[in-house]
C-alpha positions in Angstrom: 7.5 13.5 16.7 9.6 10.5 16.0 9.5 6.8 17.0 11.6 3.7 16.7 11.0 1.3 13.8 11.7 -2.3 12.9 11.4 -2.8 9.1 12.1 -6.5 9.0 10.9 -9.0 11.5 9.1 -12.4 11.5 6.5 -12.3 14.3 4.7 -15.3 12.7 7.7 -17.5 13.8 6.7 -20.2 16.4 9.1 -18.7 18.9 6.5 -15.9 19.4 3.4 -18.0 19.7 3.3 -18.0 23.5 3.9 -14.3 24.3 3.2 -12.1 21.3 0.8 -9.8 23.3 3.5 -9.2 25.9 6.1 -8.6 23.2 3.9 -6.0 21.5 3.3 -4.3 24.8 7.1 -4.0 25.3 7.4 -2.6 21.8 4.8 0.1 22.5 6.2 1.0 25.8 9.7 1.2 24.3 8.6 3.9 21.9 8.1 2.0 18.7 6.0 3.5 15.9 6.0 0.7 13.4 6.9 -3.0 13.1 7.0 -4.3 9.5 6.4 -8.0 9.6 7.7 -9.8 6.5 6.1 -12.8 4.8 7.9 -15.8 3.4 5.1 -17.7 1.6 1.3 -18.3 1.7 1.0 -19.3 5.3 3.0 -16.5 6.9 1.6 -14.0 4.4 -2.0 -14.6 5.5 -1.0 -14.7 9.2 0.6 -11.3 8.8 -2.5 -9.8 7.4 -4.4 -11.0 10.4 -1.7 -9.7 12.8 -2.0 -6.2 11.2 -5.7 -6.2 11.9 -5.0 -7.0 15.6 -2.1 -4.7 16.4 -1.9 -1.2 15.0 1.9 -1.1 15.3 2.2 -4.0 12.8 2.5 -3.2 9.1 2.1 -6.1 6.7 4.7 -6.9 4.0 4.0 -9.9 1.9 6.7 -11.8 0.0 8.1 -15.1 -1.2 11.4 -16.0 0.4 14.1 -17.3 -2.1 13.8 -20.9 -0.8 10.1 -20.8 -1.1 10.4 -19.2 -4.5 12.0 -22.5 -5.8 10.0 -24.9 -3.7 8.5 -26.5 -6.8 11.9 -27.8 -8.0 13.5 -28.6 -4.6 13.9 -32.3 -3.7 11.5 -33.7 -1.1 14.4 -34.3 1.3 15.6 -30.7 1.1 17.5 -30.0 4.4 15.5 -26.9 5.4 11.8 -26.5 6.2 10.1 -25.3 3.0 6.5 -24.6 2.4 5.1 -26.3 -0.8 2.8 -24.2 -3.0 2.3 -22.9 -6.5 4.4 -19.8 -6.8 2.3 -18.4 -9.7 -0.8 -18.4 -7.4 1.0 -16.6 -4.6 2.4 -14.0 -6.9 -1.2 -13.3 -8.0 -2.3 -13.0 -4.4 0.6 -10.6 -3.5 -0.2 -8.5 -6.6 -3.9 -8.3 -5.5 -3.0 -7.2 -2.0 -0.3 -4.7 -3.2 -2.5 -3.0 -5.8 -5.3 -2.8 -3.2 -2.9 -1.1 -0.8 -3.5 -3.7 1.8 0.2 -3.9 2.5 3.0 -1.4 3.2 5.8 -3.3 1.2 6.6 -6.4 -0.9 8.9 -8.6 1.2 10.8 -10.7 2.0 12.0 -11.3 -1.5 15.4 -11.7 -3.1 18.2 -14.2 -4.0 20.0 -16.7 -1.9 23.4 -18.4 -2.7 24.0 -19.7 0.8 21.3 -22.3 1.2 20.6 -22.8 -2.6 22.9 -23.8 -5.5 23.4 -22.4 -9.0 20.8 -24.8 -10.4 18.1 -22.7 -8.7 19.4 -19.2 -9.6 17.5 -18.8 -12.9 14.2 -19.5 -11.2 15.0 -17.4 -8.2 15.7 -14.5 -10.5 12.4 -15.1 -12.4 10.4 -14.8 -9.2 12.3 -11.8 -7.9 11.8 -10.1 -11.3 8.0 -10.7 -11.0 8.0 -9.3 -7.4 10.0 -6.2 -8.5 7.4 -5.6 -11.1 4.6 -5.9 -8.6 6.2 -3.5 -6.2 6.9 -0.9 -9.0 3.3 -1.0 -10.3 1.9 -0.7 -6.8 4.4 2.0 -5.8 5.5 0.1 -2.8 9.0 -0.5 -1.3 10.7 -3.8 -1.8 12.4 -5.5 1.2 15.3 -7.6 -0.2 17.3 -10.6 1.0 20.6 -10.9 -0.9 22.7 -13.5 1.0 25.8 -14.5 -1.1 24.1 -13.0 -4.1 24.5 -9.3 -3.2 26.0 -8.1 -6.5 23.4 -9.9 -8.6 20.6 -8.4 -6.5 21.9 -4.9 -7.0 22.3 -5.5 -10.7 18.7 -6.7 -11.0 17.3 -3.9 -9.0 19.2 -1.4 -11.1 18.2 -3.0 -14.4 14.5 -2.8 -13.5 15.0 0.7 -12.1 13.3 -0.2 -8.9 12.8 3.1 -7.0 11.9 2.0 -3.5 14.2 -0.6 -2.0 15.4 -1.7 1.4 18.3 -4.1 1.5 17.8 -6.2 4.6 20.8 -7.5 6.6 23.2 -6.7 3.7 26.5 -8.4 4.0 28.1 -7.7 0.6 30.7 -5.2 -0.3 30.4 -1.9 1.5 31.6 0.0 -1.6 28.8 -1.5 -3.6 26.2 -0.6 -0.9 27.4 3.0 -0.8 27.4 3.3 -4.5 23.8 1.9 -4.7 22.7 4.2 -1.9 24.2 7.3 -3.5 22.9 6.5 -7.0 19.5 5.2 -6.3 18.8 6.3 -2.7 18.1 2.7 -1.7 18.0 2.1 2.0 19.8 -0.5 4.1 18.4 -1.8 7.4 20.9 -2.5 10.2 20.1 -5.5 12.4 20.2 -5.6 16.2 23.5 -7.5 16.3 25.4 -4.5 15.0 26.9 -4.2 18.5 29.0 -7.3 17.7 29.4 -7.1 13.9 32.3 -5.1 12.4 30.7 -5.3 8.9 27.4 -3.8 10.0 29.3 -1.1 12.0 31.2 -0.2 8.8 27.9 0.0 6.8 26.5 2.3 9.5 29.4 4.6 9.3 29.7 4.8 5.5 26.1 4.9 4.2 24.4 8.2 3.5 22.4 9.2 6.6 19.2 9.2 4.5 19.7 5.5 3.6 19.8 4.1 7.1 17.0 2.0 8.7 16.8 -0.4 11.6 15.6 -4.0 11.7 15.8 -7.1 13.9 15.1 -10.1 11.7 13.6 -11.4 14.9 13.7 -14.0 16.3 17.2 -14.1 14.8 20.3 -11.8 15.1 19.8 -10.8 18.7 22.3 -8.3 20.2 22.9 -11.0 22.9 24.1 -14.3 21.5 21.8 -17.3 22.3 18.8 -15.2 23.1 15.6 -14.5 21.2 15.5 -11.2 19.3 12.4 -9.0 19.4 11.5 -5.6 17.8 12.1 -3.4 20.9 15.8 -4.2 20.5 16.0 -1.6 17.8 16.3 0.9 20.6 19.8 -0.4 21.3 20.6 -0.4 17.5 19.7 3.3 17.3 22.0 4.1 20.2 24.8 2.1 18.5 24.3 4.0 15.2 24.3 7.3 17.1 27.7 6.4 18.7 29.2 5.2 15.4 28.0 8.4 13.5 28.8 10.8 16.3 25.1 11.8 16.6 23.1 12.2 19.8 20.5 9.5 20.3 17.5 11.8 19.6 18.9 12.9 16.3 19.6 9.3 15.2 16.1 8.2 16.2 14.5 11.2 14.3 16.6 10.6 11.2 15.8 6.9 11.0 12.1 7.5 11.6 12.1 10.1 8.8 13.8 7.6 6.5 11.1 5.1 7.3 8.3 7.5 6.7 9.8 8.6 3.4 10.3 5.1 2.1 7.2 3.4 3.4 4.6 6.1 3.8 5.3 8.5 0.9 
């Protein structure tokens, strides 16, 4: 039996505060079997653990987003909202939860060269390296953000021989993604806006079938511009992948669910 899966979403976002129960009901009715909610820092990490206790569909992933990873060196007037905390303490908390198998993955983690400049890159890499080590020792998958730093992320993951990886919303070179998937069997999750993104469509068509997963990054990257995204929208993503690959919908759903089980439940 197979289900739909969203391996990267942010249900702790304020946009979901008013109707989370209704959203979860839609997800269950739509045939979803798992929703991996990703953490960004201490506040969301702890909220996710609580959500996972309340909703069986929700699987907890704890992480430190690249911006939060360098919060201790960012200026007080930094343009984006950024939680302020001691990164070393949160690494210890994530490690404790990971080794105790209280979470299904370490994420969201990674590198960012879109919002952050080169002066932050060394510290970003230090934090990512520590999180890779935690995921490896806990035998958990790593859910990775790589915006404008895709090649360096792939280099770091390979250098540390990270066996279980999902590249979320990858927008780097397709050739590099295919090479990484073929060599390491790393997965790439396709967001719900694939219906209007040529690059994600190309990724769907060229990756090995065993390396495809689905995500929403909700509330972002909706299939309909200007609307809030939510997990059940992966149903449309699976249909789009099926069309791009020349598969029937049932086969696409089964293949993606099998990929999820292999990476997250093995």
